[in-house]
C-alpha positions in Angstrom: 8.4 20.6 11.2 6.8 17.3 9.9 9.2 15.3 7.8 7.5 13.5 4.9 8.5 11.0 2.2 6.2 10.8 -0.9 5.9 7.5 -2.8 4.1 7.4 -6.2 5.2 6.0 -9.5 4.0 9.1 -11.4 6.5 11.9 -11.5 3.9 14.6 -12.0 1.8 13.4 -9.1 4.9 13.5 -6.8 5.7 17.0 -7.9 2.2 18.1 -7.4 2.0 16.6 -3.9 5.4 18.1 -3.0 4.3 21.6 -4.1 1.1 21.3 -2.1 2.8 20.1 1.1 5.7 22.6 0.9 3.2 25.4 0.7 1.9 24.5 4.1 4.8 25.8 6.1 4.9 23.1 8.7 5.7 20.1 6.4 9.0 19.3 4.8 9.4 16.8 2.0 12.6 14.9 2.6 12.4 12.4 -0.2 10.5 11.0 -3.2 10.1 7.4 -4.3 8.7 5.8 -7.4 8.4 2.3 -6.0 7.6 0.6 -2.7 11.2 -0.6 -2.4 12.5 2.9 -2.9 10.1 4.2 -0.2 11.4 1.6 2.3 15.0 2.6 1.5 14.2 6.3 1.9 12.5 5.8 5.2 15.5 3.9 6.5 17.8 6.7 5.3 15.8 9.8 6.2 13.6 8.7 9.1 10.5 10.8 8.2 7.5 11.2 10.5 5.0 10.3 7.8 5.1 8.4 4.5 2.5 9.4 1.9 2.1 6.4 -0.3 0.2 5.5 -3.5 -1.5 2.2 -3.1 -0.9 1.3 -6.7 2.8 0.9 -7.7 4.7 -1.6 -9.8 6.3 -4.7 -8.3 5.7 -3.8 -4.6 2.3 -2.1 -4.0 1.5 0.4 -1.2 0.0 -2.3 1.1 3.2 -4.4 1.0 5.5 -1.4 1.4 3.4 0.0 4.2 3.6 -3.4 6.0 7.4 -3.4 5.8 7.8 0.2 6.8 5.6 -0.1 9.8 7.6 -3.2 10.8 10.8 -1.2 10.9 12.2 0.0 14.2 11.5 3.6 13.2 8.7 5.9 14.6 7.0 6.5 11.3 3.3 6.6 10.2 1.8 5.9 6.8 -0.9 7.7 4.9 -2.3 5.8 1.8 -3.6 7.5 -1.4 -6.0 5.5 -3.5 -8.5 5.7 -6.4 -10.4 2.8 -4.6 -13.2 3.7 -2.2 -13.1 0.1 -1.0 -13.8 -0.5 2.7 -12.3 -4.0 2.6 -8.9 -2.5 1.5 -9.1 0.4 3.9 -10.0 -2.0 6.8 -7.0 -4.2 6.0 -4.7 -1.3 6.0 -6.0 0.1 9.2 -5.4 -3.2 10.9 -1.8 -3.1 9.7 -1.4 0.2 11.4 -1.8 2.7 8.6 -3.0 6.1 9.9 -4.6 7.5 6.8 -6.6 6.5 3.8 -7.4 9.2 1.3 -9.1 9.2 -2.1 -6.9 10.8 -4.7 -9.6 13.3 -5.7 -9.5 14.8 -2.3 -5.8 15.3 -1.9 -5.8 19.1 -2.2 -8.3 19.5 0.6 -7.4 16.6 2.9 -3.8 15.5 2.6 -2.2 18.2 4.9 -4.9 17.4 7.5 -4.2 13.7 7.2 -0.4 14.2 7.6 -0.8 16.3 10.7 -3.2 13.8 12.2 -0.9 10.9 11.4 2.1 12.7 12.9 0.1 12.9 16.2 -0.7 9.2 16.0 -4.3 9.8 15.0 -6.3 8.2 12.1 -7.7 10.2 9.2 -10.0 8.8 6.6 -11.6 10.5 3.6 -15.2 11.3 4.6 -16.5 9.3 1.5 -15.4 6.1 3.2 -15.0 6.9 6.9 -18.5 6.0 8.2 -18.6 2.6 6.6 -15.0 1.8 7.6 -15.4 2.8 11.2 -18.8 1.0 11.5 -17.1 -2.2 10.3 -14.2 -1.8 12.7 -16.5 -1.2 15.6 -18.8 -4.1 15.0 -18.7 -6.7 17.8 -17.2 -10.0 16.9 -18.1 -13.3 18.4 -14.6 -14.7 17.7 -11.3 -13.9 15.9 -11.7 -12.3 12.5 -11.3 -14.8 9.6 -7.9 -14.8 8.0 -7.9 -12.5 4.9 -6.4 -13.5 1.6 -3.6 -10.9 2.1 -2.7 -12.6 5.4 -2.3 -15.9 3.7 0.4 -14.8 1.3 4.1 -14.2 2.1 5.7 -11.0 1.0 7.5 -12.8 -1.8 4.3 -14.3 -3.0 2.7 -10.9 -3.1 5.7 -9.6 -5.1 5.4 -12.5 -7.6 1.6 -11.9 -7.8 2.1 -8.2 -8.6 4.6 -9.0 -11.3 2.3 -11.6 -12.8 -0.5 -9.0 -12.9 1.8 -6.6 -14.7 2.2 -9.2 -17.5 5.7 -10.5 -16.8 6.6 -14.1 -17.8 8.1 -16.6 -15.3 11.6 -16.0 -16.9 11.2 -12.2 -16.5 10.0 -12.5 -12.9 13.0 -14.7 -12.1 15.4 -12.1 -13.6 13.7 -9.2 -11.8 13.7 -10.9 -8.4 17.1 -12.7 -8.9 15.6 -16.1 -8.2 15.3 -19.3 -10.4 12.4 -19.9 -12.8 11.7 -23.1 -10.8 11.2 -20.9 -7.6 8.9 -18.6 -9.5 6.8 -21.6 -10.6 6.6 -22.8 -7.0 5.4 -19.4 -5.8 2.9 -19.3 -8.7 1.6 -22.8 -7.7 1.4 -21.7 -4.0 -0.6 -18.6 -5.0 -3.1 -20.7 -6.9 -3.4 -23.2 -4.0 -3.8 -20.5 -1.2 -6.4 -18.5 -3.2 -8.3 -21.6 -4.3 -8.0 -21.0 -8.1 -6.8 -23.0 -11.0 -6.1 -20.6 -13.9 -4.6 -17.2 -14.5 -7.8 -15.2 -15.3 -9.4 -16.4 -12.0 -6.2 -15.7 -10.1 -6.3 -12.1 -11.4 -10.0 -11.6 -10.7 -9.7 -13.0 -7.2 -6.6 -10.9 -6.5 -8.3 -7.7 -7.6 -11.5 -8.5 -5.7 -9.5 -8.9 -2.4 -7.2 -5.9 -3.0 -4.1 -8.0 -3.5 -3.0 -6.2 -6.7 -3.7 -2.7 -7.9 -3.4 -1.9 -11.6 -5.9 1.0 -12.2 -5.0 4.6 -11.6 
């Protein structure tokens, strides 16, 4: 039996995915999370074989949660669900160690296949993006790959960035993260510096372009 945790901030989506998976016979859903942090905690507590994770969640998105989960000393694989057929995002996730990237409109047909593949340590990609992603990964490189914007930011900076994108003020962010407003301001300044921007609208456009935040469902 393949043990699975589902992470999605929409209750109805989680219930639909659970019903789909539990009808398969060889998959057991051992937990549901509505945030990336909850997913991390459920993985630590339940030690599933696979985590099925929405890429777009509040405060800590799927890329951040996946990175932390894959860094845990637990034999677990991650399958990402997304509305974005973006090869840049998919490539970034595959390099992190994610074993699946599925478009949400193909869940019914592909998710059980992706979970079984991930449980065997294999990669499964939605056909709509697989050719372009694999071609990019297999292209020869004359040197090390350039550092991506996601690799420039610390986990805390990514967390602050997501909260900024959700419209929270510095005071609200400080309260949510239990840090001082001054520390939030330092993180905000660091984000601007690392991404080479000087105002909030440009910060948001740059972050969306590089897959650092996910707001659209």
